[in-house]
N, C-alpha and C positions, 0 to 999 in steps of 0.2 A: 733615320732608316734609309737603307742604300737605294739608289735609284737603279731598279732592274733594267731600265730602258737602255743603260749604258753597259749592261751585262754582255761581255763577248759571246759569239755564238758557241751553244753548248756541244755539238759536235765536233767544233774544232778544240774546245778545251778537253773533250775526251780523248780525241786524237793526239794532242800535245802530251797529255799526261802519259798515255801508254808509249810514245815515241821516246819521253824522257827516261821512262822507267827502264825501257828495253836497249835504249840508245840505237834504236834501228826503226827505219820506216816501215820496212817490209814485216818485221815481227808485230809492230803496232798494227799494221793494216790486217794480218792474220787474226790478231785478237779482237779486232771490231768489224771485222768482215767487210772491209773495203779494199780497194787497191792501194799500192805504195804511193801511187801518183796522187790519188785523192787525199791521202795523208799529207802528202808533201804541199799540196795545193792548199789545204785547210790551214797548215802551220804558216805558209808563207803570209796568207790572208791575215791570220793572227797577229803575226810579227809586225805587220803593216799598221794594224789597228793600235796595238800598243806603241809602236814608234821604236821599238828595240828589238835586238836580234835573240832569239832563244836558244839557237844552235849555232855552232861553227861547222861550217862544211868543207870537207877536202875530198873533192871527188864524190864516191859513194859512202864515205865515212863521215860520221857525224858525232858531234859532242855537245852535250848540253852546256849552256853558259851557267856562271853562278846565279846570275838573275832568272834564268831558267828553272834551275834547281830549286830555288825559293819558291817559284810561282807553282812548279810542279807540285811541290808539298802541299802547298795550301789547296790546289785543285784537288788533290788525292784526299785530303781530309775532308773536304766538302763533298766529294762524290762518294765517300765512305758512309757518311752520316746520311746522304740521300738513299744509299743502298741499304743501311741499316733499317732506316724508317720504312721503306718499301717492304722489307722482309717482315717487319711487325705487321703492317697491314695485310700481308699475304697469309700471315698465321691466323690473324683475327678472321679473315675471310674463310680459311678452312675450318676454323672453330664454329662458325656460323652455317656451315654446310655439313649434313649428315646424309650419308649415302648407305642405304639398306638394301640387302639382297635376300629374296625370300624365293621359296618354290612358288610357281605359278598360282597353283591352286589355294594355296594358303595367303598369297598376297592378296588376290583379287577377292575371296570369300571371307577372310578374316582380318587382315592387317588393314587393307586399304580402307574398308568402310569405317575403321576406327581412327585413322591416322589424323583426321580432322581435329580431334580432340588434343592430341600432341601439338600440333600446329598451332591452335588457339593458345595453348599453355605457353609455348615458346615461339613467338611470333618472329624471333630473330634468327631463327634456324631454318634455313632452307632444307627441305627433305627431298631427297631424291630416292624413290623407290623402284629398284631393279627385280624383275622376275626371272629366275633361272632355276632349271632342274638340278644343275651341277653347282658344287661348291667353288667358285672361281678364286684364283689366287687374290686373296683380299688386298694385300700390299701392293701388287702390281697393278691391279684394276682400281685402286683407290676406294676400295669398300670398306666403310668403318665398322659395320655389322652385318653379320650373316645369320639370318634366322633359318635354321636347317631341321628337317624332320630325318632322323637317323638314329645311329647308335652312339653317338658323341665322340667317335673316334677320329679326329682330326689332327694329325701330326703338323706340329709347329704352331698350333692355334690354340688360344684359349676359349674352351667351350663349358658351358653350364646349363644344365637342363633347366628349362623354365615351366614346361607343361607337358604332361602325358596326353594320350589320346587313346580312343576306343573304337572298335569297328561295331557296326550293326547293319542290318538291311534296312532300306528305305524303299518306297515306291510312291508315284504319283497317287493322290486320292482317287483320280479317275481311271486308274490301271484297271483293265478288264471290266470296264463300267461300273468300277467301284466295288467289285467282287475282290476284295484284297484277301490274301491267305491270313487264315484266323491261327495257324500252328505252323511251326516250322516244317512239318511234315507235308504241308501242301506246296511247299517250294518246289516239290518234285513236278508239279504242273506248270510252272511259271517260267518265264524267260529270265534268265539271270545273266546281268550285264558284268562284264569284267574289264580289268585292266591288264595290260602286259606286264608280266613281272611277277617273280615268284612272292615278293613281299605282299603283293595285293591278293593272293590266292584265297578262295572260298574255303578251303580244307579246315585251317584251324577254327573258324567259326562253326562249321558242320560239326566238328568234333566236340566243341563245347555245347552245341545244341542236341547232340546225341543223334545225329543224322549219318547214316552210312551212304553218302552221295560222293561221286568223283566230281573232280574240280570241273566247272562247266567248259564245254569245247564247242567251236562253232560261233555263229552269231557275231555280234558287235564287240570287237576288242578296241579299246583306245588306250592312248599313251598319257592321258592327263585324267585325273580325277573331276576336274571340272567338266570335261565333255561327258564323262559317266553320269554325273549327276544331271546334266542338261538333258540327257537321254531318258534317264528315269522320269524326271519331270514332265517329260514330252509323253509319258506313258509307254515308252519302249520295254520296259521291264522292270525288274528289281534289281538294285545296285547295292553292294557292300560298300559301304563309306565310312570315314572318320567323322566323329562327333564334330569336331572344330570345323571341318570342311562343309557339312551339311547343315549345321545349325541355322544357318540365315533362311535356307529354304524351307526348313522345318517352321521356323517361327512365322514365316509368310504364307504357310499353309500350302507350298508348291509340292512338298514332300512330307509323307508320313512315315514316321518310324515303325517298323514291324517288330512285334514281340518284345520281351523284356529281357533279352539275352545280349549283352555286350561283351566283346573280346577286348582285354587290355592288349594294346600293342606293345611289342617287344621294343619298338623305336618311340623316340620323343621327340618334342621340339626343343632345339638347343640354341643358346645365344652363344654366337662365334664371333671372335674378334682376334685380330693380331695381338701379341702379348702386352704391348703397351697402349693400345686403344683404349681400355676402360679408364684411363686417366684424363682422356679429353672430355671436357665439359658436356658437349652434345652427346657423347656416347653414355655417359653418366645419367644424363637427363632421360635419355630414351629408354635406358635400361630400367629405370625407376618407374617410369610411364608404364611399360610393358608389364612389369610387375602387377601394377594397379589394375590394368586392363584384364589380366588374366585372372586375378582374384574376382573381378567384377563379373567376367564371364562364367566362372565357376559358381557364383552365388546365384545366377540368373538361371531358372529353369530346372531341368533335372539333370544333374551330372551323372553319366553312366558309372556303375560300379561292376 
């Protein structure tokens, strides 16, 4: 076994290999981000340590000696093996890291409470959950999986519908001192909470329920369904919510579903990736786990129809 205590300075070896390849101290300095003077100093020290000349010098012009050429080739091979081994480790590290992006409401109310089961099943995978209302550039931002609620049209990305969702009204069991509306018609006398955006309008649900009511105006308007649900749970009014988002509060008794009328959304949850991402082991494992969790979710309780 080699005595590594006799190994020349690694920074000097790297500087020498670059200088031998370029036959230029200045170009070697540019490559390894030091000054030409530092390269020259490191190579002088290396020559003194080895007891032989690695370059012939004629003013500012240099030429690598025959011994220097052979030594540079050995260093180049060794450095190449080190670089290749480092690349393997980096790839392994990337395979053990999974970055998932999801809308804030779905991330906090559906995905995050279940993720511990995936982590328990795959302890070697580090999961990073990012919440965002926008579909980021997955490749640019290093995101492996985007779970999105939409129409599934994501140019340049691979998307697959994994779960539909339904809208229905909910309220706190303590709203109006527990005197909850017993029919859709009684919503006329209720405070109807709403989100900002056409896709969260009450009108389609009104039509399904046979109500001739205008979309609510005035009052509290939020930009996130989690805030709307929180307001409803606090007794501020009746919220129109999605089943996947409200199921946790309903199971806990903080919210009550009103009536037996559920509107199927024209949008759904999509599993979104860059085209080659599904071949990654961690993405494949997450996809399989998500399918199982969705099936389990649908089998528990009353799935809207």
